[in-house]
SETIBA-384846 format. One record per residue (C-alpha): residue number from 1; residue in one letter; chain; y negated, x negated, z negated. Coordinates in pm, 1 decimal. Layout:
! SETIBA-384846
[NUM 'A' 'A' [Y X Z]]
...
***
This chain:
! SETIBA-384846
[1 'X' 'A' [803.6 -1179.9 -3216.2]]
[2 'X' 'A' [905.3 -964.3 -2927.8]]
[3 'X' 'A' [1021.7 -1237.6 -2689.3]]
[4 'X' 'A' [1202.1 -1410.3 -2977.9]]
[5 'X' 'A' [1368.9 -1057.5 -3073.2]]
[6 'X' 'A' [1463.2 -973.8 -2719.4]]
[7 'X' 'A' [1627.8 -1316.8 -2696.3]]
[8 'X' 'A' [1812.5 -1279.1 -3036.4]]
[9 'X' 'A' [1949.1 -930.3 -2918.3]]
[10 'X' 'A' [2048.4 -1049.7 -2574.8]]
[11 'X' 'A' [2249.0 -1316.5 -2737.4]]
[12 'X' 'A' [2412.3 -1066.9 -2969.1]]
[13 'X' 'A' [2513.3 -861.1 -2658.8]]
[14 'X' 'A' [2633.4 -1137.4 -2473.0]]
[15 'X' 'A' [2903.6 -1275.2 -2710.2]]
[16 'X' 'A' [3014.2 -918.6 -2785.8]]
[17 'X' 'A' [3039.9 -974.7 -3161.3]]
[18 'X' 'A' [2802.9 -858.2 -3438.2]]
[19 'X' 'A' [2881.2 -503.0 -3398.0]]
[20 'X' 'A' [3146.1 -369.3 -3633.7]]
[21 'X' 'A' [2963.9 -47.1 -3692.2]]
[22 'X' 'A' [2880.2 166.9 -3387.1]]
[23 'X' 'A' [2552.1 262.7 -3535.1]]
[24 'X' 'A' [2457.8 -85.0 -3563.8]]
[25 'X' 'A' [2511.7 -138.1 -3195.7]]
[26 'X' 'A' [2302.8 181.8 -3133.8]]
[27 'X' 'A' [2016.8 51.6 -3346.7]]
[28 'X' 'A' [2020.0 -292.2 -3171.5]]
[29 'X' 'A' [2019.6 -128.0 -2838.3]]
[30 'X' 'A' [1722.9 103.1 -2926.2]]
[31 'X' 'A' [1535.8 -201.6 -3075.9]]
[32 'X' 'A' [1593.8 -402.2 -2765.1]]
[33 'X' 'A' [1453.6 -110.9 -2540.4]]
[34 'X' 'A' [1156.7 -91.6 -2766.9]]
[35 'X' 'A' [1083.6 -445.7 -2738.8]]
[36 'X' 'A' [1122.1 -443.5 -2355.0]]
[37 'X' 'A' [886.9 -153.1 -2344.4]]
[38 'X' 'A' [630.0 -345.1 -2547.9]]
[39 'X' 'A' [666.1 -653.6 -2319.2]]
[40 'X' 'A' [633.4 -421.3 -2018.9]]
[41 'X' 'A' [312.5 -266.7 -2175.6]]
[42 'X' 'A' [164.0 -604.8 -2229.2]]
[43 'X' 'A' [234.3 -702.4 -1874.4]]
[44 'X' 'A' [79.5 -405.5 -1752.7]]
[45 'X' 'A' [-222.8 -467.6 -1943.5]]
[46 'X' 'A' [-253.7 -809.4 -1824.3]]
[47 'X' 'A' [-218.3 -681.6 -1464.9]]
[48 'X' 'A' [-491.6 -422.9 -1517.0]]
[49 'X' 'A' [-728.1 -697.5 -1663.2]]
[50 'X' 'A' [-652.0 -911.8 -1368.0]]
[51 'X' 'A' [-715.7 -622.9 -1109.1]]
[52 'X' 'A' [-1045.1 -547.9 -1291.3]]
[53 'X' 'A' [-1161.8 -902.7 -1273.6]]
[54 'X' 'A' [-1068.5 -931.9 -901.7]]
[55 'X' 'A' [-1261.3 -605.5 -839.2]]
[56 'X' 'A' [-1581.1 -770.5 -998.6]]
[57 'X' 'A' [-1532.1 -1087.6 -802.4]]
[58 'X' 'A' [-1501.4 -873.3 -488.3]]
[59 'X' 'A' [-1808.2 -692.2 -573.0]]
[60 'X' 'A' [-2002.6 -1013.0 -644.3]]
[61 'X' 'A' [-1886.8 -1164.6 -308.0]]
[62 'X' 'A' [-2001.5 -851.7 -127.3]]
[63 'X' 'A' [-2347.5 -873.7 -283.4]]
[64 'X' 'A' [-2359.2 -1243.6 -208.1]]
[65 'X' 'A' [-2281.1 -1182.3 155.6]]
[66 'X' 'A' [-2522.5 -886.9 179.0]]
[67 'X' 'A' [-2797.3 -1102.2 32.1]]
[68 'X' 'A' [-2722.5 -1390.1 274.8]]
[69 'X' 'A' [-2753.7 -1151.5 570.5]]
[70 'X' 'A' [-3068.7 -1007.9 432.4]]
[71 'X' 'A' [-3231.3 -1334.8 375.0]]
[72 'X' 'A' [-3108.0 -1450.4 717.9]]
[73 'X' 'A' [-3288.8 -1151.3 881.8]]
[74 'X' 'A' [-3587.6 -1200.2 664.5]]
[75 'X' 'A' [-3623.4 -1573.4 709.9]]
[76 'X' 'A' [-3670.3 -1495.3 1090.5]]
[77 'X' 'A' [-3998.2 -1330.8 1018.4]]
[78 'X' 'A' [-4161.8 -1446.8 692.6]]
[79 'X' 'A' [-3913.7 -1685.7 514.1]]
[80 'X' 'A' [-3647.5 -1575.4 264.2]]
[81 'X' 'A' [-3791.7 -1759.9 -46.8]]
[82 'X' 'A' [-4136.8 -1620.2 23.6]]
[83 'X' 'A' [-3980.1 -1268.0 49.4]]
[84 'X' 'A' [-3787.8 -1313.1 -293.8]]
[85 'X' 'A' [-4079.7 -1458.1 -471.9]]
[86 'X' 'A' [-4297.8 -1168.7 -333.0]]
[87 'X' 'A' [-4033.4 -918.5 -449.8]]
[88 'X' 'A' [-4014.3 -1050.0 -801.1]]
[89 'X' 'A' [-4398.4 -1046.6 -833.4]]
[90 'X' 'A' [-4404.5 -672.5 -729.7]]
[91 'X' 'A' [-4145.4 -597.4 -1015.0]]
[92 'X' 'A' [-4359.0 -750.2 -1275.8]]
***
């Protein structure tokens, strides 16, 4: 609704007609501002979700890099897979 409403109001303002009453023009301007704010809120919410997703991906990436380095160090002494299996058995 808001994108369609915004385009409708923009077309009313562009041709200059449709406002015989000053209050009608004021109400249309207020409606346009409200619709634009709603669109900005939706965009901001989408950006916040995207930012959160990127933070989660970066955290997972850091964990994977740390585990690769840890397994590389551990592989030099006992073998990475053996160490991981031994660690899981200890947790049980």
